[in-house]
C-alpha positions in Angstrom: -5.5 39.6 -54.9 -6.6 41.3 -51.9 -9.4 43.2 -50.3 -8.1 46.3 -48.8 -9.5 48.9 -46.3 -8.2 52.5 -46.7 -8.6 55.1 -44.1 -8.3 58.6 -45.8 -8.3 62.1 -45.4 -8.9 64.4 -42.3 -11.5 64.3 -39.6 -13.3 67.0 -37.7 -13.5 67.6 -33.9 -16.5 69.8 -33.4 -16.3 72.6 -30.8 -19.9 73.3 -31.5 -22.6 72.9 -34.3 -20.6 75.4 -36.3 -17.0 75.2 -35.5 -14.2 72.3 -35.6 -10.7 71.4 -35.2 -9.1 69.6 -38.3 -6.0 69.6 -40.4 -4.8 70.2 -43.9 -4.9 66.4 -45.1 -6.0 66.2 -48.6 -6.8 62.7 -49.2 -4.5 62.8 -52.2 -2.1 60.0 -51.1 -5.2 57.9 -50.3 -6.8 58.4 -53.8 -3.5 57.6 -55.4 -3.2 54.4 -53.6 -6.6 53.4 -54.0 -6.2 54.1 -57.9 -2.9 52.0 -57.7 -4.7 49.3 -55.8 -7.6 48.9 -58.0 -5.3 48.8 -61.0 -3.5 46.0 -59.4 -6.9 44.1 -59.3 -7.4 44.5 -55.6 -10.9 45.4 -54.1 -10.9 48.5 -52.2 -13.3 50.1 -49.6 -12.3 53.6 -48.5 -13.5 55.2 -45.2 -12.8 58.8 -45.8 -13.0 62.0 -44.0 -14.2 65.2 -45.9 -11.8 65.8 -49.0 -12.3 67.3 -52.3 -10.3 64.5 -54.2 -12.2 62.1 -56.5 -11.6 58.3 -55.7 -11.8 55.4 -58.2 -15.4 54.7 -59.4 -15.0 51.1 -58.6 -13.9 51.6 -55.0 -16.6 51.7 -52.2 -16.5 55.0 -50.3 -17.9 55.5 -46.7 -18.0 59.1 -45.9 -17.6 60.1 -42.2 -16.7 63.3 -40.4 -15.2 62.7 -37.1 -12.6 60.5 -35.6 -15.1 58.2 -33.9 -17.1 57.9 -37.0 -14.0 56.8 -38.9 -13.3 54.1 -36.3 -16.8 53.0 -36.2 -17.1 52.4 -40.0 -13.9 50.9 -40.2 -14.6 48.5 -37.6 -17.9 47.4 -39.4 -15.8 46.8 -42.6 -12.6 45.1 -41.0 -14.1 41.4 -41.0 -14.5 41.6 -44.8 -10.9 42.6 -45.7 -7.5 41.1 -45.9 -5.8 44.3 -44.9 -5.6 47.9 -43.9 -3.7 50.7 -45.2 -4.1 53.7 -42.9 -3.5 56.7 -44.8 -5.9 59.2 -42.8 -4.9 62.0 -40.6 -7.6 61.6 -37.8 -7.9 64.5 -35.3 -5.7 63.3 -32.3 -7.8 65.4 -29.8 -11.5 66.5 -29.4 -13.4 68.8 -27.0 -14.5 67.1 -23.7 -17.7 68.5 -24.4 -19.4 69.7 -27.6 -21.4 72.9 -27.2 -25.0 73.0 -28.6 -25.6 75.5 -31.1 -22.9 78.3 -31.6 -20.4 79.5 -28.6 -21.0 83.1 -28.6 -17.8 85.4 -29.2 -16.5 86.7 -25.7 -13.8 89.5 -25.3 -12.1 87.4 -22.7 -11.3 84.4 -25.0 -12.1 80.8 -25.1 -10.6 78.0 -23.0 -10.7 74.5 -24.5 -10.4 71.2 -22.7 -9.2 68.5 -25.3 -9.2 65.0 -24.8 -7.6 62.1 -26.8 -9.8 60.5 -29.6 -9.6 56.9 -30.2 -6.5 55.7 -32.2 -8.2 54.3 -35.2 -5.4 52.2 -36.8 -4.2 50.8 -33.2 -8.0 49.9 -32.5 -8.4 48.2 -35.9 -5.1 46.2 -35.2 -6.3 44.8 -31.9 -9.7 43.9 -33.4 -8.0 42.3 -36.3 -7.9 38.5 -36.7 -5.0 36.3 -37.7 -3.7 36.6 -41.2 -5.0 40.3 -41.5 -2.1 42.9 -42.0 -1.9 46.5 -41.2 -0.1 49.4 -42.6 0.2 52.7 -40.9 1.5 56.0 -42.0 3.5 58.5 -39.7 3.7 62.0 -40.7 7.0 63.2 -38.8 9.0 66.5 -39.0 12.1 65.5 -41.2 10.6 62.3 -41.7 12.3 61.4 -38.2 11.7 57.6 -37.8 12.0 57.6 -34.1 8.4 58.1 -33.0 7.5 56.0 -35.9 9.2 53.1 -34.2 7.1 53.8 -30.9 3.9 53.9 -33.3 4.7 50.7 -34.9 5.0 48.8 -31.6 2.2 50.8 -29.9 -0.2 50.4 -33.2 0.8 46.7 -33.9 1.3 47.2 -37.3 3.5 45.2 -39.9 4.7 48.2 -41.8 4.9 51.9 -41.2 5.4 54.4 -44.0 7.1 57.7 -42.6 7.0 61.0 -44.6 7.9 64.5 -44.0 5.0 67.0 -42.8 5.4 68.9 -46.1 3.6 66.1 -48.0 0.3 66.8 -46.1 -0.9 69.5 -48.9 1.5 68.5 -51.8 1.3 66.6 -54.9 4.7 65.0 -54.3 6.2 62.9 -51.5 9.1 61.0 -50.2 8.6 58.0 -48.0 10.3 55.3 -46.3 8.9 52.2 -45.1 9.9 50.3 -41.9 9.0 47.0 -40.6 8.3 45.4 -37.1 12.1 45.2 -36.5 12.5 48.9 -37.5 14.5 47.9 -40.5 14.1 50.0 -43.7 12.5 48.0 -46.1 12.5 50.6 -49.0 12.4 54.3 -49.9 10.8 56.3 -52.7 10.2 59.9 -53.8 8.2 61.1 -56.6 4.6 62.4 -57.1 2.1 60.8 -54.9 0.8 58.6 -57.8 4.2 57.2 -58.5 5.1 56.6 -54.7 1.5 55.0 -54.3 2.1 52.6 -57.3 5.3 51.5 -55.4 3.7 51.2 -52.2 1.0 48.9 -53.4 3.7 46.7 -55.0 5.9 46.9 -52.1 2.8 45.9 -49.5 1.5 43.1 -52.1 5.1 41.7 -52.1 5.4 41.5 -48.4 2.1 41.1 -46.9 -0.6 39.9 -49.5 -0.5 36.0 -49.6 
């Protein structure tokens, strides 16, 4: 059995103390994976952005809001786990400067300067120790693996799970898993619970010692 760190849900990039950028990630896939992992006997810790789903009671949940908070909390947990499954959809960009209070409405509009946020899974993989494994998710239009192949190299992951953007708010999904050689190691479609159970079994077979 393994100890697993899951990153989950969206994050928020605050423009001011009231407004923020985010995305529609529901956390359903992470919750389903956590449920399947706990059922298989694994220990699970979840670093989660704001979601409305329920995680398994036996999983330890660390709530965060921003991408930087997600990375910081995950780095604290990293030395204690055997592997990471990055299901989160963190904001890739944030305002270069967060305004204090509330930006007043202006008739001439508002210009935003956005800068990249830290890449959570890439940073975790860089900081990981020998023997730890890393699984990333790639949400791509049409589940096109082309960019996923670039990501698996850049993020230094062992496996990458590719699914279509339609999965982000749905209760079902279809995924294909690729390894570092860009070979497809399996595909599955169904409810997120069904796909999660299959993924946990696949990860255990290929990566868990």
